[in-house]
C-alpha positions as CSV (number, residue, x, y, z in Angstrom):
1,X,59.8,36.6,35.9
2,X,57.6,37.1,32.2
3,X,59.8,39.9,31.6
4,X,63.2,38.7,32.1
5,X,62.7,36.0,30.5
6,X,61.0,38.0,27.5
7,X,64.6,39.7,27.5
8,X,66.6,37.0,27.9
9,X,65.3,36.0,24.4
10,X,65.1,39.0,22.9
11,X,69.1,39.3,23.8
12,X,69.7,36.0,21.9
13,X,67.5,36.9,18.7
14,X,70.0,39.6,19.1
15,X,72.8,38.2,19.2
16,X,72.0,35.1,16.7
17,X,71.1,37.7,14.1
18,X,74.1,39.7,14.2
19,X,76.4,36.6,14.0
20,X,74.5,35.6,11.2
21,X,74.6,39.0,9.0
22,X,78.4,39.1,10.2
23,X,78.9,35.7,8.2
24,X,76.6,36.7,5.6
25,X,77.8,39.6,4.4
26,X,81.6,38.3,5.2
27,X,82.9,38.5,1.7
28,X,85.0,35.5,-0.2
29,X,88.4,35.9,-1.1
30,X,89.3,36.4,-4.8
31,X,92.2,33.5,-4.8
32,X,90.2,31.2,-2.4
33,X,86.9,32.0,-4.7
34,X,89.3,30.9,-7.6
35,X,90.4,27.6,-5.9
36,X,87.4,26.8,-4.4
37,X,85.4,26.2,-7.5
38,X,88.9,25.0,-9.7
39,X,87.6,22.3,-7.5
40,X,84.4,21.8,-8.4
41,X,85.4,22.1,-12.2
42,X,88.4,19.0,-11.0
43,X,85.4,17.0,-9.9
44,X,83.9,16.7,-13.3
45,X,87.4,16.5,-15.2
46,X,88.3,13.3,-12.6
47,X,84.9,11.7,-13.3
48,X,85.2,12.0,-16.8
49,X,88.5,10.9,-16.9
50,X,87.5,8.3,-13.7
51,X,90.7,9.2,-12.0
52,X,89.9,7.5,-8.6
53,X,93.0,8.8,-7.0
54,X,92.3,12.2,-8.3
55,X,89.0,11.7,-6.8
56,X,90.2,10.8,-3.5
57,X,92.6,13.9,-3.4
58,X,89.8,16.4,-3.5
59,X,89.1,15.3,0.1
60,X,90.8,16.2,3.2
61,X,92.7,13.3,4.8
62,X,91.4,13.4,8.1
63,X,89.0,9.7,9.1
64,X,85.8,11.7,9.1
65,X,85.5,13.0,5.8
66,X,81.5,12.2,4.1
67,X,80.1,11.5,1.0
68,X,76.5,12.2,1.3
69,X,74.4,10.3,-2.6
70,X,71.1,11.6,-3.3
71,X,70.2,7.4,-3.1
72,X,68.7,5.4,-0.5
73,X,71.7,4.1,1.3
74,X,74.6,6.5,-0.1
75,X,76.2,7.9,2.7
76,X,80.0,6.5,3.0
77,X,82.2,7.9,6.1
78,X,85.6,8.3,6.1
79,X,88.2,7.3,3.3
80,X,87.5,4.0,2.7
81,X,83.7,4.6,2.6
82,X,84.4,7.2,0.1
83,X,86.6,5.2,-2.3
84,X,84.2,2.2,-2.0
85,X,81.8,5.2,-3.5
86,X,84.0,5.9,-6.0
87,X,84.4,3.0,-7.4
88,X,80.5,2.6,-7.3
89,X,80.8,5.5,-9.5
90,X,83.3,4.8,-11.8
91,X,82.1,1.3,-12.3
92,X,78.4,2.8,-13.7
93,X,78.5,2.9,-17.8
94,X,77.9,6.3,-17.7
95,X,80.1,9.3,-16.9
96,X,78.9,11.9,-14.1
97,X,79.0,15.6,-14.0
98,X,77.4,18.9,-12.9
99,X,76.4,22.1,-14.4
100,X,78.0,24.9,-12.2
101,X,75.9,27.4,-13.5
102,X,74.7,28.6,-10.4
103,X,77.4,28.3,-7.4
104,X,77.1,30.1,-4.4
105,X,80.2,30.2,-2.0
106,X,81.0,31.3,1.7
107,X,83.7,31.6,3.6
108,X,85.2,32.2,7.2
109,X,88.9,32.3,7.1
110,X,90.0,28.7,6.1
111,X,86.5,27.3,6.6
112,X,84.1,27.0,3.1
113,X,81.3,25.6,2.2
114,X,79.0,25.2,-1.4
115,X,76.0,25.3,-2.7
116,X,75.7,24.4,-6.2
117,X,72.1,23.9,-7.7
118,X,71.8,22.6,-11.1
119,X,71.6,19.7,-13.1
120,X,73.9,15.8,-12.8
121,X,74.2,14.6,-15.9
122,X,75.1,11.4,-17.2
123,X,77.3,10.8,-20.2
124,X,76.8,7.4,-21.8
125,X,80.5,6.1,-22.5
126,X,80.1,2.2,-21.8
127,X,77.8,-1.0,-23.3
128,X,74.6,-0.2,-24.2
129,X,75.2,3.3,-23.0
130,X,77.3,4.5,-25.3
131,X,75.8,7.6,-26.8
132,X,73.1,8.1,-24.3
133,X,72.9,11.3,-22.2
134,X,70.6,12.2,-19.2
135,X,70.0,15.1,-17.4
136,X,68.0,15.5,-13.8
137,X,68.2,18.3,-11.8
138,X,70.8,18.0,-8.7
139,X,72.0,20.1,-5.5
140,X,74.9,19.7,-3.5
141,X,76.8,21.6,-0.7
142,X,80.6,21.0,0.3
143,X,82.2,22.0,3.1
144,X,86.3,22.4,2.6
145,X,89.1,23.4,4.9
146,X,92.1,25.2,3.7
147,X,95.0,23.0,4.5
148,X,98.8,24.7,3.3
149,X,97.3,26.3,0.6
150,X,95.1,23.9,-1.0
151,X,91.5,23.6,-0.4
152,X,90.0,20.2,0.7
153,X,86.5,19.0,0.6
154,X,85.2,17.2,4.3
155,X,81.8,16.8,3.0
156,X,79.8,16.4,0.2
157,X,76.2,15.9,0.4
158,X,73.7,15.7,-2.8
159,X,70.3,15.9,-3.5
160,X,67.4,15.5,-5.9
161,X,64.7,18.3,-5.4
162,X,61.5,17.1,-5.2
163,X,63.0,13.8,-4.2
164,X,63.9,14.2,-0.5
């Protein structure tokens, strides 16, 4: 019995390891990588312009899209939830942006995921915040799907390192 259990565990570990290795070594198509990276650049551009419609266009049209921020209570489900977050984001007295120096992209067909490890930047542009800038470590992941040739976000999940 024990020998069968050990053999079964060894088989599971081998299958799991082979599966992970296959995904880890799968290259990202150059055209897809450029398009995926562009969605991140677009996020910064849309935030700077406070373009709520454009920001929403980053997301897939599914009812189960999510935006999970790094602060308590920042879990926004569905398009209406993301719109609520966007109104809060664009109502702040500063513009949010992210440095995109450390970006990892993985792809499996029409599904991709991104991990960005860097900084969140606040650039004050309203009221008493004008001219005040701040930066703090921030990381985020985005899960996306390719539909009709365009990469659309299904999940954004942000975190402040060390604050978890």
